[in-house]
N, CA, C and O of each residue as an XYZ file, in Angstrom:
528
protein
N      33.440    -76.733    -35.386
C      33.824    -77.063    -34.079
C      33.477    -75.511    -33.387
O      33.597    -74.377    -33.851
N      33.196    -75.805    -32.618
C      32.521    -74.322    -31.655
C      33.782    -74.458    -30.486
O      34.069    -75.319    -29.655
N      34.355    -73.173    -30.871
C      35.519    -72.758    -30.002
C      35.041    -71.784    -28.804
O      34.193    -70.916    -29.012
N      35.593    -71.966    -27.626
C      35.157    -71.418    -26.589
C      36.249    -70.449    -26.339
O      37.372    -70.955    -26.304
N      36.173    -69.194    -26.160
C      37.465    -68.470    -25.520
C      36.919    -67.776    -24.141
O      35.811    -67.297    -23.898
N      38.227    -67.905    -23.229
C      38.257    -67.397    -21.659
C      39.280    -68.007    -21.136
O      40.195    -68.574    -21.732
N      39.071    -67.851    -19.695
C      40.096    -68.441    -18.656
C      39.648    -69.627    -18.201
O      38.439    -69.823    -18.324
N      40.277    -70.431    -17.730
C      40.217    -71.632    -17.024
C      40.284    -71.173    -15.483
O      40.858    -70.149    -15.115
N      39.702    -71.960    -14.744
C      39.577    -71.562    -13.360
C      41.519    -71.904    -12.709
O      42.104    -71.342    -11.783
N      41.970    -72.881    -13.544
C      43.295    -72.415    -12.762
C      43.977    -71.523    -13.122
O      44.779    -71.135    -12.273
N      43.994    -70.760    -14.551
C      44.610    -69.523    -14.562
C      43.936    -68.717    -13.848
O      44.791    -67.938    -13.429
N      42.848    -68.371    -13.397
C      42.445    -67.371    -12.718
C      42.769    -67.215    -11.223
O      42.722    -66.194    -10.537
N      43.120    -68.503    -10.871
C      43.466    -68.908     -9.345
C      45.034    -68.313     -9.442
O      45.595    -67.506     -8.701
N      45.469    -68.923    -10.479
C      47.253    -68.506    -10.580
C      47.126    -66.700    -10.366
O      47.658    -66.035     -9.477
N      46.472    -66.338    -11.203
C      46.589    -64.723    -11.032
C      46.180    -64.341     -9.811
O      46.686    -63.268     -9.480
N      45.403    -64.846     -8.958
C      45.076    -64.475     -7.871
C      46.166    -64.712     -6.710
O      46.465    -63.948     -5.793
N      46.549    -65.673     -6.937
C      47.843    -66.023     -5.742
C      48.829    -65.156     -6.193
O      49.491    -64.567     -5.338
N      49.050    -64.967     -7.335
C      50.219    -64.281     -7.753
C      49.829    -62.647     -7.191
O      50.705    -61.970     -6.653
N      48.489    -62.147     -7.376
C      48.597    -60.731     -7.050
C      48.368    -60.763     -5.525
O      48.568    -59.711     -4.916
N      48.014    -61.731     -4.920
C      48.152    -61.776     -3.360
C      49.502    -61.914     -2.751
O      49.638    -61.505     -1.598
N      50.473    -62.412     -3.346
C      51.915    -62.757     -2.750
C      52.263    -61.002     -2.917
O      52.571    -60.319     -1.940
N      52.154    -60.464     -4.271
C      52.666    -59.018     -4.340
C      52.029    -58.198     -3.411
O      52.783    -57.473     -2.763
N      50.773    -58.120     -3.167
C      50.210    -57.482     -2.187
C      50.832    -57.375     -0.666
O      51.172    -56.379     -0.027
N      50.854    -58.810     -0.316
C      51.451    -58.934      0.884
C      52.989    -59.048      1.153
O      53.440    -59.615      2.149
N      53.584    -58.594      0.401
C      54.984    -58.131      0.089
C      55.018    -56.443      0.173
O      55.992    -55.826      0.605
N      54.020    -55.934     -0.223
C      54.027    -54.345     -0.275
C      53.331    -53.895      1.124
O      53.766    -52.879      1.667
N      52.343    -54.565      1.679
C      51.777    -53.875      2.567
C      52.585    -53.364      3.959
O      52.360    -52.358      4.631
N      53.392    -54.194      4.112
C      54.017    -53.695      5.391
C      54.950    -52.712      5.174
O      54.971    -52.006      6.182
N      55.971    -52.200      4.101
C      56.593    -51.214      3.862
C      55.267    -50.030      3.735
O      55.613    -48.904      4.093
N      54.211    -50.123      3.399
C      53.143    -48.936      3.232
C      52.696    -47.982      4.264
O      52.373    -46.795      4.219
N      52.792    -49.080      5.449
C      52.775    -48.465      7.017
C      53.776    -47.495      7.218
O      53.482    -46.307      7.357
N      55.147    -47.980      7.251
C      56.315    -47.324      7.500
C      56.251    -45.817      6.721
O      56.176    -44.705      7.243
N      56.312    -46.208      5.176
C      56.279    -45.041      4.210
C      55.065    -43.792      4.763
O      55.250    -42.576      4.718
N      54.239    -44.258      5.102
C      52.868    -43.468      5.505
C      53.107    -42.663      6.677
O      52.756    -41.490      6.805
N      53.782    -43.429      7.604
C      54.291    -42.394      8.831
C      55.358    -41.732      8.533
O      55.549    -40.730      9.222
N      56.287    -42.019      7.548
C      57.155    -41.130      7.401
C      56.674    -39.682      6.570
O      57.235    -38.590      6.663
N      55.644    -39.967      5.858
C      55.050    -39.013      5.221
C      54.596    -38.039      6.228
O      55.013    -36.882      6.263
N      53.719    -38.539      7.059
C      52.713    -37.792      8.559
C      53.910    -37.276      9.061
O      53.692    -36.259      9.720
N      55.471    -37.684      8.986
C      56.360    -36.979      9.960
C      56.962    -35.485      9.343
O      57.321    -34.442      9.892
N      56.880    -35.941      7.907
C      57.296    -34.644      6.949
C      56.015    -33.443      7.312
O      56.198    -32.251      7.557
N      54.759    -34.146      7.257
C      54.122    -33.055      7.582
C      54.195    -32.264      8.469
O      54.211    -31.058      8.221
N      54.255    -32.719      9.659
C      54.364    -32.302     11.063
C      55.334    -31.110     10.801
O      54.999    -29.926     10.840
N      56.794    -31.665     10.483
C      58.080    -30.808     10.582
C      57.500    -29.550      9.530
O      57.553    -28.380      9.909
N      57.017    -29.868      8.354
C      56.853    -28.727      7.703
C      55.989    -27.512      8.145
O      56.130    -26.303      7.961
N      55.024    -28.263      8.804
C      53.839    -27.151      9.320
C      54.613    -26.339     10.679
O      54.503    -25.173     11.056
N      55.337    -27.354     11.163
C      56.060    -26.394     12.442
C      57.007    -25.398     11.891
O      57.155    -24.284     12.393
N      57.583    -25.781     10.951
C      58.436    -24.342     10.221
C      57.501    -23.228      9.726
O      57.718    -22.016      9.693
N      56.532    -23.840      9.390
C      55.391    -22.782      9.045
C      55.141    -21.989     10.012
O      55.231    -20.775      9.828
N      54.820    -22.449     11.097
C      54.090    -21.856     12.466
C      55.492    -21.112     12.902
O      55.283    -19.990     13.362
N      56.663    -21.440     12.862
C      57.820    -20.798     13.469
C      57.862    -19.389     12.634
O      58.003    -18.296     13.182
N      57.725    -19.576     11.288
C      58.100    -18.425     10.278
C      56.756    -17.583     11.003
O      57.000    -16.662     11.782
N      55.713    -17.866     10.773
C      54.665    -17.016     11.442
C      54.549    -16.462     12.809
O      53.912    -15.486     13.206
N      55.233    -17.217     13.380
C      55.410    -16.584     15.140
C      56.367    -15.347     14.816
O      56.055    -14.229     15.229
N      57.579    -15.558     14.046
C      58.521    -14.374     13.731
C      57.925    -13.372     13.282
O      58.122    -12.261     13.774
N      57.111    -13.562     12.295
C      56.457    -12.397     11.486
C      55.695    -11.890     12.599
O      55.716    -10.665     12.721
N      55.103    -12.475     13.343
C      53.879    -11.853     14.260
C      54.842    -10.958     15.381
O      54.519     -9.773     15.462
N      55.777    -11.318     16.089
C      57.067    -10.660     16.806
C      57.450     -9.821     16.000
O      57.921     -8.943     16.723
N      57.577     -9.458     14.825
C      58.219     -8.149     14.116
C      56.950     -7.365     14.060
O      56.931     -6.284     14.649
N      55.972     -7.743     13.474
C      55.003     -6.706     13.380
C      54.234     -6.310     15.025
O      53.980     -5.119     15.206
N      53.986     -7.023     15.841
C      53.242     -6.804     17.206
C      54.397     -6.697     18.343
O      54.115     -6.056     19.356
N      55.479     -7.195     18.250
C      56.515     -6.680     19.480
C      56.556     -8.178     20.015
O      57.637     -8.672     20.334
N      55.180     -9.007     20.126
C      55.228    -10.166     20.959
C      54.817    -11.429     20.083
O      54.264    -11.209     19.005
N      55.031    -12.605     20.444
C      54.982    -13.771     19.928
C      53.270    -14.148     20.228
O      52.758    -13.778     21.284
N      52.694    -14.700     19.479
C      51.362    -15.528     20.004
C      51.415    -16.649     20.931
O      52.524    -17.171     21.050
N      50.579    -17.069     21.525
C      49.990    -16.092     22.205
C      50.654    -15.119     23.325
O      51.700    -15.566     23.794
N      50.285    -14.042     23.761
C      50.881    -12.988     24.585
C      51.321    -13.665     25.562
O      52.325    -13.145     26.049
N      50.873    -14.975     26.253
C      51.509    -15.349     27.439
C      50.668    -17.232     27.360
O      49.615    -17.561     26.814
N      51.646    -18.072     28.118
C      51.337    -19.053     28.037
C      51.230    -20.081     26.822
O      52.328    -20.223     26.283
N      50.330    -20.751     26.309
C      50.120    -21.681     25.280
C      48.616    -21.908     24.723
O      47.666    -21.632     25.456
N      48.431    -22.369     23.537
C      47.561    -22.796     23.165
C      47.467    -23.846     22.061
O      48.400    -24.037     21.281
N      46.400    -24.474     22.018
C      46.440    -25.794     21.229
C      44.927    -25.620     20.304
O      44.353    -26.621     19.876
N      44.554    -24.644     20.143
C      43.331    -24.352     19.516
C      43.606    -24.023     18.141
O      44.156    -22.944     17.922
N      43.293    -24.831     17.117
C      43.972    -24.844     15.849
C      43.171    -23.500     14.917
O      43.736    -22.902     14.001
N      41.850    -23.231     15.363
C      40.934    -22.389     14.727
C      42.060    -20.867     15.274
O      42.655    -20.198     14.430
N      42.140    -20.596     16.663
C      42.613    -19.477     16.995
C      44.427    -19.286     16.524
O      44.967    -18.180     16.488
N      45.007    -20.333     16.263
C      46.244    -20.260     15.679
C      46.236    -19.836     14.280
O      47.006    -18.987     13.831
N      45.203    -20.549     13.498
C      45.098    -19.923     12.126
C      44.777    -18.708     11.734
O      45.111    -18.194     10.667
N      43.868    -18.032     12.920
C      43.553    -17.015     12.812
C      44.508    -15.790     13.196
O      44.570    -14.673     12.680
N      45.002    -16.163     13.920
C      46.129    -14.830     14.769
C      47.534    -15.245     14.098
O      48.460    -14.438     14.168
N      47.679    -16.217     13.588
C      49.116    -16.402     12.964
C      49.076    -16.488     11.497
O      50.090    -16.577     10.805
N      47.725    -16.455     10.988
C      47.688    -16.268      9.503
C      48.149    -17.557      8.740
O      48.698    -17.484      7.641
N      47.907    -18.694      9.355
C      48.176    -19.879      8.730
C      46.791    -21.007      8.408
O      45.651    -20.940      8.869
N      47.251    -21.807      7.657
C      45.906    -22.620      7.137
C      46.159    -24.101      7.856
O      45.835    -25.004      7.085
N      46.535    -24.462      8.827
C      46.758    -25.843      9.490
C      45.274    -26.521      9.442
O      44.309    -25.920      9.915
N      45.154    -27.772      8.859
C      43.977    -28.698      8.754
C      43.105    -28.285     10.262
O      43.597    -27.913     11.328
N      41.879    -28.466      9.965
C      41.005    -28.599     11.386
C      40.228    -29.651     11.504
O      39.841    -29.911     12.643
N      39.837    -30.442     10.492
C      38.991    -31.703     10.354
C      39.961    -32.622      9.818
O      40.720    -32.427      8.869
N      39.847    -33.632     10.527
C      40.448    -34.926      9.974
C      42.051    -34.929      9.973
O      42.662    -35.704      9.238
N      42.606    -34.172     10.693
C      43.899    -33.845     11.232
C      44.913    -34.889     11.472
O      44.452    -35.759     12.210
N      45.811    -35.051     11.205
C      46.544    -36.232     11.747
C      47.508    -35.898     12.912
O      47.879    -36.748     13.722
N      47.888    -34.595     12.938
C      48.368    -33.881     14.348
C      47.764    -32.793     14.914
O      47.322    -31.923     14.164
N      47.647    -32.665     16.292
C      47.530    -31.612     16.984
C      48.831    -30.306     17.065
O      49.957    -30.765     17.255
N      48.773    -29.347     16.985
C      49.640    -28.526     17.180
C      49.290    -27.616     18.426
O      48.163    -27.327     18.829
N      50.826    -27.134     19.074
C      50.414    -26.286     20.255
C      51.670    -25.442     20.006
O      52.830    -25.748     19.730
N      50.975    -24.156     20.220
C      52.200    -23.024     20.312
C      52.448    -22.620     21.839
O      51.465    -22.271     22.492
N      53.666    -22.646     22.424
C      53.867    -22.246     23.705
C      55.081    -21.140     24.178
O      56.277    -21.343     24.383
N      54.209    -19.785     24.273
C      55.195    -18.843     24.294
C      56.160    -19.271     25.705
O      57.385    -19.256     25.585
N      55.541    -19.640     26.998
C      56.406    -19.697     27.863
C      57.768    -20.578     27.809
O      58.659    -20.446     28.648
N      57.828    -21.535     26.672
C      58.968    -22.291     26.506
C      59.650    -22.182     25.152
O      60.631    -22.807     24.751
N      58.783    -21.076     24.411
C      59.454    -20.691     23.154
C      59.641    -21.826     22.195
O      60.642    -22.074     21.522
N      58.219    -22.634     22.264
C      58.375    -23.878     21.250
C      57.239    -24.208     20.688
O      56.287    -23.690     21.270
N      56.958    -24.846     19.811
C      55.794    -25.281     18.753
C      55.723    -26.904     18.709
O      56.609    -27.506     18.102
N      55.032    -27.371     19.130
C      54.620    -28.744     19.322
C      53.606    -29.348     18.296
O      52.573    -28.804     17.905
N      54.167    -30.762     17.874
C      53.040    -31.420     17.091
C      53.050    -32.850     17.617
O      54.009    -33.622     17.634
N      51.829    -33.057     18.034
C      51.440    -34.204     18.634
C      50.545    -35.333     17.513
O      49.559    -35.028     16.843
N      51.145    -36.513     17.559
C      50.143    -37.405     16.760
C      48.962    -37.467     16.983
O      48.776    -37.210     18.173
N      47.792    -37.733     16.317
C      46.554    -38.109     16.349
C      46.202    -39.460     15.682
O      46.387    -39.720     14.493
N      45.687    -40.255     16.580
C      44.980    -40.594     17.604
C      46.078    -40.761     18.720
O      47.122    -41.347     18.432
N      45.860    -40.231     20.068
C      46.834    -40.388     20.702
C      47.548    -41.713     21.095
O      48.532    -41.545     21.815
N      47.284    -42.842     20.804
C      47.893    -43.919     20.646
C      49.447    -44.236     20.588
O      50.173    -44.986     21.241
N      49.672    -43.284     19.454
C      51.301    -42.816     19.302
C      51.881    -41.767     20.198
O      51.295    -40.702     20.390
N      53.064    -42.072     20.763
C      53.711    -41.123     21.694
C      54.553    -40.148     20.822
O      55.510    -39.568     21.336
N      54.258    -39.970     19.653
C      55.348    -39.234     18.787
C      55.243    -37.950     18.923
O      54.081    -37.625     18.677
N      56.017    -36.887     19.249
C      55.897    -35.325     19.193
C      56.934    -35.191     18.637
O      57.943    -35.893     18.701
N      56.688    -34.067     17.931
C      57.745    -33.344     17.216
C      57.930    -31.798     17.745
O      56.930    -31.080     17.742
N      58.969    -31.364     18.120
C      59.025    -29.865     18.816
C      60.266    -29.272     18.072
O      61.365    -29.760     17.806
N      59.647    -27.916     17.802
C      60.751    -26.830     17.268
C      60.809    -25.678     18.096
O      59.726    -25.178     18.397
N      61.791    -25.182     18.504
C      61.897    -24.055     18.915
C      61.854    -22.855     18.206
O      62.334    -22.847     17.073
N      61.325    -21.757     18.706
C      61.017    -20.628     18.131
C      62.485    -20.103     17.044
O      62.494    -19.853     15.839
N      63.427    -20.084     17.889
C      64.813    -19.806     17.234
C      65.766    -21.041     16.773
O      66.856    -20.923     16.213
N      65.145    -22.197     17.116
C      65.895    -23.542     16.628
C      65.740    -23.667     15.023
O      65.147    -22.746     14.462
N      66.201    -24.677     14.289
C      66.317    -24.582     12.732
C      65.857    -25.986     12.600
O      65.492    -26.206     11.445
N      65.756    -26.951     13.339
C      65.723    -28.467     13.170
C      64.526    -28.981     14.310
O      64.643    -28.759     15.515
N      63.623    -29.542     13.837
C      62.399    -30.013     14.774
C      62.957    -31.360     15.100
O      63.543    -32.068     14.281
N      62.659    -31.781     16.801
C      63.118    -32.882     17.295
C      62.077    -33.856     17.577
O      60.883    -33.559     17.619
N      62.532    -34.997     17.765
C      61.123    -35.902     17.909
C      61.368    -36.567     19.139
O      62.477    -36.872     19.579
N      60.066    -36.809     19.760
C      60.285    -37.580     21.120
C      59.410    -38.792     20.973
O      58.525    -38.624     20.134
N      59.416    -40.101     21.625
C      58.403    -40.959     21.253
C      58.857    -41.920     20.509
O      60.043    -42.215     20.363
N      57.872    -42.466     19.990
C      58.035    -43.526     18.981
C      58.409    -43.016     17.707
O      57.561    -42.914     16.820
N      59.608    -42.681     17.524
C      59.885    -41.959     15.872
C      60.244    -43.146     14.888
O      60.428    -44.327     15.182
N      60.288    -42.635     13.849
C      60.767    -43.076     12.920
C      62.362    -42.758     12.146
O      62.640    -41.633     11.731
N      63.162    -43.742     12.057
C      64.312    -43.069     11.676
C      64.585    -42.543     10.291
O      65.640    -41.956     10.051
């Protein structure tokens, strides 16, 4: 007698339904988790910029830029010795000596989430649609 090995159509459909159900349960939580990770990225980069600003002030006597603000990442990296991402970044950064603060704004600008850290502060604060 010839014995055939393999799966029946019913068994394959059952597995597809189970995997689909598990995926449907996991995906909504993934979006929130991803945004929380991006928030941590922004906060850690702000702390790096804050430290670079303090070093710049000790070395040259002034913060960067000497007056006003800049959001050109290449200039920030060059003048503060940082290595913020320039291509495909999730955030745009701005250093502002007029307000003594550093901000990170979410890209694309459809999100109104902005993290701000002052040169002398110890905790970044968020405005806009922030996650808990």
